[in-house]
N, C-alpha and C positions, 0 to 999 in steps of 0.2 A: 536498695531492695523499688525496681519501679513500682505505683498506685496505677493502675489503669483512669484515667478522666473521663470514659464516656464511655459508652458500649460495642462500637466499637473494639476499642486498645483490647476489651475484655477478649474479644472472642478474637482477636491477633496473639494477647499471648497466652492463650486455651492453645493455638492453634499451633505457638512453640512450643510449647509442653510437646502436643503429638511428633511433633516430627524432632524434636527429640528424641522423647522414648524411639521413635521407628530408630532416630542413628545411630544411637550408642548399645539397646539392648539388641542381642540377637534374638531372647527370647520371642516378642514384642514383634520382631519385623517373622517371625518362624507363626505366629501368632495369626497375625495377618494373611499368609500365605498360608494356612491351613482354612484361614475366614471365605478365602474367595475362590479354591480350591470344592470348602462346600458349599457357598452360596451358590457356582456351576450348577455344580450336581444339583443341591434342591432343586431350579431353575430347568434342569433336563430331566429329571426324575418328574417332573412337575408335578409337584409338593402338593400338597393341600395346604389350603392361607393358616388351618393356625398350626399342625407341624411349622411352613415356617417357618411363624412368628417367631415357637418357640424354639427352633432352630435358632437363629436368628437373635434369640432372644440370649443366652444360651454360650452364642456369640461375645453378642458386648460385655457380659458376666465377666466376662475371661480373658477380657483385655483392660476392658476397666485397671478389678485384682490385679491387672497385670501394673498397669500405670501406677495406683495405690504402692503399689511392692517398689516400684522406682523414685518415686514423690518421699519412700518409709526412707526408704534406703540413703537417698542425698540429705535426706534429717539428722537419720542417728547417722553418716561420716561428719555434716561438719561436728554436731556436736559434742561427736567425740571420741575424735582425730585419732585414741589411742586405741587399742581396743579392749574390750570393757565384753562382759560375760553376758551382759543388759543388754548390752549393744546387737552384741550378739544372736541374743532371743528373740529381740523385738523383727531383727532380717527375716531369719530363722522361723516366724514366725508370718511375719507378711507373705513369704515367698512360700511357706507351705497354705494361704491361703489360697494362693495362680492353684497352684497346685493339686484342692482342694474347688477348686472350676472347671479344671481343666480334666479335671478323670468325670468327674459329672458332666457336661459338655460331651466326653466325648462317649458317656450313658448315653447318654440321653438321643445323642447325632444313632448308636447303633442303633436301637430303639427308632428310631426314625428312618434309618437309612437300607438295615441288611438285609426286611423284609421284600425291597425295592431293587436291587441290584443284580438279581438275578439275570431280568431282562435292556440292559441298560445298555447291549449295541442296538440293540433293536429303538431302544427309545432314543439314540442321538440321528439311526437313523431318521428316525419318524422327526420329529426337532427334523436337520438337519431340508430331508426335500419341502414339511410346512413350511417353515422362516430360517434359508438357512445365509440372511446377511444380519438374523439377531445372533446365531450360530456361530459364526466367524464372530462377531463381534464378542463374548461371552471364551473363547479360546485366546484374542489375541489380550483384552483383558487379565485370560492368567498367563501369561507368554508377559505381556508387561506388566504387576504381579511378582511371578519369576526374579523377571534381567530387575526389579527392587532390593529382591529382599537380597542376588547375589553382588547386585552394585555399589550401595549403602558400608559393605564394607570394606573395599578395598576405596570407598573416594574419602574411607575417614581415615588410608592409614596416614602416618607423618605429622595425626595431631596429634592432642594431646584425650586421652581415653577414661574412660570410667573405668576400673574394673568391677562387670558389670555379677 
């Protein structure tokens, strides 16, 4: 096991952990795609700052929970290569934490977005008319993230992958 010698290496290892989660965990890629859509929708609908911060916080809680779940699963697999009821319980509880975070984020998203969805077409046209370059940039980011979500599993073919 490597130990970081300095702050730069600490960030490098943390970034490698994020990349690992995105490469190996289908749900992490789904969370990233969903987060991108939600943030773009929040920008389009011009959410008030407090609501945007609440949505962003919910997104981060779900993604952090997914990464902690991945870490717990890896640790359990290392400590208990043979199927054991307590190992399964640890994995199930960690996955349940992600589910709970996602349900909470979905309720928050419904509370914030549903009342605003009626005028989404008009909001898009207002954004397009006032900031077409920013609107195109947001759409390109959405397409890029969708491409990333679709490409990563194909790039992993032929490599040894852990079960999710």
